[in-house]
VEXPARO-597388 format. One record per residue (C-alpha): residue number from 1; x, y, z. Coordinates in steps of 0.25 Angstrom, whole numbers, m for minus. Example, Ala and Ser with C-alpha at 12.3 -4.5 7.8 and 13.67 -1.06 7.14 Angstrom:
2
<node num="1" x="49" y="m18" z="31"/>
<node num="2" x="55" y="m4" z="29"/>
! end
This chain:
200
<node num="1" x="m282" y="m388" z="m68"/>
<node num="2" x="m279" y="m376" z="m60"/>
<node num="3" x="m290" y="m366" z="m59"/>
<node num="4" x="m289" y="m353" z="m68"/>
<node num="5" x="m287" y="m340" z="m60"/>
<node num="6" x="m295" y="m333" z="m70"/>
<node num="7" x="m306" y="m342" z="m64"/>
<node num="8" x="m301" y="m339" z="m49"/>
<node num="9" x="m292" y="m351" z="m48"/>
<node num="10" x="m277" y="m352" z="m47"/>
<node num="11" x="m265" y="m348" z="m56"/>
<node num="12" x="m256" y="m360" z="m56"/>
<node num="13" x="m258" y="m363" z="m71"/>
<node num="14" x="m254" y="m349" z="m74"/>
<node num="15" x="m242" y="m350" z="m64"/>
<node num="16" x="m238" y="m363" z="m71"/>
<node num="17" x="m239" y="m357" z="m85"/>
<node num="18" x="m230" y="m346" z="m80"/>
<node num="19" x="m220" y="m355" z="m74"/>
<node num="20" x="m218" y="m364" z="m85"/>
<node num="21" x="m218" y="m351" z="m95"/>
<node num="22" x="m207" y="m346" z="m86"/>
<node num="23" x="m199" y="m359" z="m86"/>
<node num="24" x="m200" y="m359" z="m100"/>
<node num="25" x="m194" y="m346" z="m101"/>
<node num="26" x="m182" y="m350" z="m93"/>
<node num="27" x="m181" y="m363" z="m100"/>
<node num="28" x="m179" y="m355" z="m113"/>
<node num="29" x="m169" y="m345" z="m107"/>
<node num="30" x="m159" y="m356" z="m103"/>
<node num="31" x="m155" y="m353" z="m117"/>
<node num="32" x="m147" y="m341" z="m113"/>
<node num="33" x="m136" y="m350" z="m112"/>
<node num="34" x="m134" y="m347" z="m127"/>
<node num="35" x="m134" y="m333" z="m125"/>
<node num="36" x="m124" y="m335" z="m113"/>
<node num="37" x="m114" y="m343" z="m123"/>
<node num="38" x="m115" y="m330" z="m133"/>
<node num="39" x="m113" y="m320" z="m121"/>
<node num="40" x="m127" y="m313" z="m122"/>
<node num="41" x="m130" y="m317" z="m109"/>
<node num="42" x="m123" y="m320" z="m95"/>
<node num="43" x="m120" y="m334" z="m89"/>
<node num="44" x="m124" y="m327" z="m75"/>
<node num="45" x="m137" y="m320" z="m77"/>
<node num="46" x="m143" y="m333" z="m83"/>
<node num="47" x="m136" y="m344" z="m75"/>
<node num="48" x="m149" y="m350" z="m71"/>
<node num="49" x="m153" y="m351" z="m84"/>
<node num="50" x="m140" y="m359" z="m90"/>
<node num="51" x="m141" y="m369" z="m78"/>
<node num="52" x="m153" y="m375" z="m87"/>
<node num="53" x="m151" y="m385" z="m98"/>
<node num="54" x="m149" y="m380" z="m112"/>
<node num="55" x="m157" y="m391" z="m118"/>
<node num="56" x="m171" y="m388" z="m118"/>
<node num="57" x="m178" y="m400" z="m113"/>
<node num="58" x="m167" y="m403" z="m102"/>
<node num="59" x="m168" y="m389" z="m97"/>
<node num="60" x="m184" y="m389" z="m96"/>
<node num="61" x="m182" y="m402" z="m88"/>
<node num="62" x="m173" y="m395" z="m79"/>
<node num="63" x="m182" y="m382" z="m75"/>
<node num="64" x="m193" y="m391" z="m72"/>
<node num="65" x="m190" y="m390" z="m57"/>
<node num="66" x="m190" y="m375" z="m59"/>
<node num="67" x="m203" y="m376" z="m68"/>
<node num="68" x="m210" y="m384" z="m56"/>
<node num="69" x="m206" y="m374" z="m46"/>
<node num="70" x="m212" y="m363" z="m54"/>
<node num="71" x="m225" y="m369" z="m57"/>
<node num="72" x="m227" y="m371" z="m42"/>
<node num="73" x="m225" y="m356" z="m39"/>
<node num="74" x="m238" y="m349" z="m34"/>
<node num="75" x="m236" y="m335" z="m41"/>
<node num="76" x="m230" y="m330" z="m54"/>
<node num="77" x="m219" y="m323" z="m45"/>
<node num="78" x="m215" y="m336" z="m39"/>
<node num="79" x="m215" y="m343" z="m52"/>
<node num="80" x="m205" y="m332" z="m57"/>
<node num="81" x="m197" y="m333" z="m44"/>
<node num="82" x="m194" y="m348" z="m47"/>
<node num="83" x="m188" y="m345" z="m60"/>
<node num="84" x="m181" y="m332" z="m55"/>
<node num="85" x="m174" y="m340" z="m43"/>
<node num="86" x="m170" y="m352" z="m53"/>
<node num="87" x="m164" y="m344" z="m64"/>
<node num="88" x="m163" y="m330" z="m59"/>
<node num="89" x="m170" y="m323" z="m69"/>
<node num="90" x="m184" y="m319" z="m71"/>
<node num="91" x="m195" y="m318" z="m83"/>
<node num="92" x="m189" y="m304" z="m88"/>
<node num="93" x="m174" y="m309" z="m86"/>
<node num="94" x="m179" y="m318" z="m97"/>
<node num="95" x="m185" y="m308" z="m106"/>
<node num="96" x="m172" y="m301" z="m105"/>
<node num="97" x="m165" y="m314" z="m108"/>
<node num="98" x="m173" y="m317" z="m121"/>
<node num="99" x="m171" y="m302" z="m126"/>
<node num="100" x="m155" y="m306" z="m127"/>
<node num="101" x="m151" y="m305" z="m141"/>
<node num="102" x="m141" y="m317" z="m139"/>
<node num="103" x="m153" y="m325" z="m141"/>
<node num="104" x="m150" y="m325" z="m156"/>
<node num="105" x="m139" y="m334" z="m155"/>
<node num="106" x="m147" y="m344" z="m147"/>
<node num="107" x="m155" y="m350" z="m158"/>
<node num="108" x="m169" y="m353" z="m156"/>
<node num="109" x="m169" y="m349" z="m140"/>
<node num="110" x="m174" y="m337" z="m132"/>
<node num="111" x="m173" y="m325" z="m138"/>
<node num="112" x="m185" y="m316" z="m142"/>
<node num="113" x="m196" y="m326" z="m142"/>
<node num="114" x="m193" y="m330" z="m127"/>
<node num="115" x="m192" y="m315" z="m123"/>
<node num="116" x="m207" y="m314" z="m128"/>
<node num="117" x="m210" y="m326" z="m121"/>
<node num="118" x="m202" y="m322" z="m108"/>
<node num="119" x="m209" y="m308" z="m108"/>
<node num="120" x="m223" y="m315" z="m108"/>
<node num="121" x="m220" y="m324" z="m97"/>
<node num="122" x="m217" y="m312" z="m88"/>
<node num="123" x="m229" y="m305" z="m93"/>
<node num="124" x="m236" y="m319" z="m88"/>
<node num="125" x="m229" y="m317" z="m75"/>
<node num="126" x="m234" y="m303" z="m73"/>
<node num="127" x="m249" y="m307" z="m76"/>
<node num="128" x="m248" y="m318" z="m66"/>
<node num="129" x="m243" y="m309" z="m56"/>
<node num="130" x="m256" y="m301" z="m58"/>
<node num="131" x="m265" y="m311" z="m60"/>
<node num="132" x="m269" y="m309" z="m74"/>
<node num="133" x="m273" y="m322" z="m77"/>
<node num="134" x="m280" y="m319" z="m90"/>
<node num="135" x="m269" y="m312" z="m97"/>
<node num="136" x="m260" y="m322" z="m89"/>
<node num="137" x="m267" y="m334" z="m97"/>
<node num="138" x="m267" y="m327" z="m110"/>
<node num="139" x="m252" y="m325" z="m109"/>
<node num="140" x="m248" y="m338" z="m105"/>
<node num="141" x="m257" y="m342" z="m118"/>
<node num="142" x="m249" y="m333" z="m126"/>
<node num="143" x="m236" y="m338" z="m120"/>
<node num="144" x="m239" y="m352" z="m124"/>
<node num="145" x="m239" y="m347" z="m138"/>
<node num="146" x="m228" y="m338" z="m139"/>
<node num="147" x="m216" y="m342" z="m149"/>
<node num="148" x="m202" y="m344" z="m145"/>
<node num="149" x="m191" y="m348" z="m155"/>
<node num="150" x="m196" y="m362" z="m158"/>
<node num="151" x="m211" y="m363" z="m155"/>
<node num="152" x="m221" y="m358" z="m144"/>
<node num="153" x="m220" y="m357" z="m130"/>
<node num="154" x="m231" y="m367" z="m126"/>
<node num="155" x="m224" y="m379" z="m136"/>
<node num="156" x="m211" y="m377" z="m130"/>
<node num="157" x="m217" y="m378" z="m116"/>
<node num="158" x="m224" y="m391" z="m120"/>
<node num="159" x="m211" y="m396" z="m127"/>
<node num="160" x="m202" y="m394" z="m114"/>
<node num="161" x="m213" y="m400" z="m105"/>
<node num="162" x="m214" y="m413" z="m115"/>
<node num="163" x="m199" y="m416" z="m113"/>
<node num="164" x="m199" y="m415" z="m98"/>
<node num="165" x="m197" y="m428" z="m91"/>
<node num="166" x="m210" y="m435" z="m86"/>
<node num="167" x="m206" y="m431" z="m70"/>
<node num="168" x="m205" y="m417" z="m75"/>
<node num="169" x="m216" y="m416" z="m84"/>
<node num="170" x="m224" y="m404" z="m78"/>
<node num="171" x="m229" y="m399" z="m92"/>
<node num="172" x="m236" y="m387" z="m93"/>
<node num="173" x="m251" y="m390" z="m91"/>
<node num="174" x="m255" y="m376" z="m90"/>
<node num="175" x="m253" y="m374" z="m105"/>
<node num="176" x="m266" y="m382" z="m107"/>
<node num="177" x="m272" y="m374" z="m98"/>
<node num="178" x="m270" y="m362" z="m103"/>
<node num="179" x="m271" y="m366" z="m117"/>
<node num="180" x="m285" y="m368" z="m117"/>
<node num="181" x="m286" y="m354" z="m120"/>
<node num="182" x="m279" y="m347" z="m131"/>
<node num="183" x="m275" y="m332" z="m134"/>
<node num="184" x="m271" y="m327" z="m147"/>
<node num="185" x="m256" y="m329" z="m150"/>
<node num="186" x="m248" y="m316" z="m150"/>
<node num="187" x="m234" y="m310" z="m150"/>
<node num="188" x="m231" y="m308" z="m136"/>
<node num="189" x="m221" y="m298" z="m139"/>
<node num="190" x="m231" y="m290" z="m144"/>
<node num="191" x="m239" y="m288" z="m131"/>
<node num="192" x="m227" y="m284" z="m122"/>
<node num="193" x="m227" y="m271" z="m115"/>
<node num="194" x="m217" y="m261" z="m119"/>
<node num="195" x="m211" y="m250" z="m111"/>
<node num="196" x="m209" y="m236" z="m115"/>
<node num="197" x="m197" y="m238" z="m124"/>
<node num="198" x="m204" y="m249" z="m131"/>
<node num="199" x="m198" y="m260" z="m125"/>
<node num="200" x="m204" y="m273" z="m118"/>
! end
């Protein structure tokens, strides 16, 4: 197991967590196809996401090469670069996507719960950029317990990984690494900084 940056070691477990959580966001964002169908979003803007299968397990299998590239990145900035080059969208673009009112027509997909998750992953990115390991660790733990439409993030990631073929099985062992500690569960939307006009 990699050494904890808090103890003078490297940051590989933190970056792997960031890569996997980011990959999960882009995987969920592929459901933008439902917004495009109802004309709440444009095909041109989200063409990279629309190339991923609409079937969740097939889609997760398809994105594993992208996930592996992101996991090998040496900094948070390079993790972001992998996804931005692949999909033409950054984390803050996903925040905007999940704010789209059209999600009300998409059933139990996307929407406000994923907006909060996207904001938290973007915040994690900033903490990793700064080397703020203590708060990054707490945020990773918080993210694992964050609620989406039908469950929590950690369970969704485990479920997707369990359905990978054996040759693609690169399950998120970092979950066990970070789960050795615990932080209180909370609604991340309540912790978001706001601007002068009161908006996030």
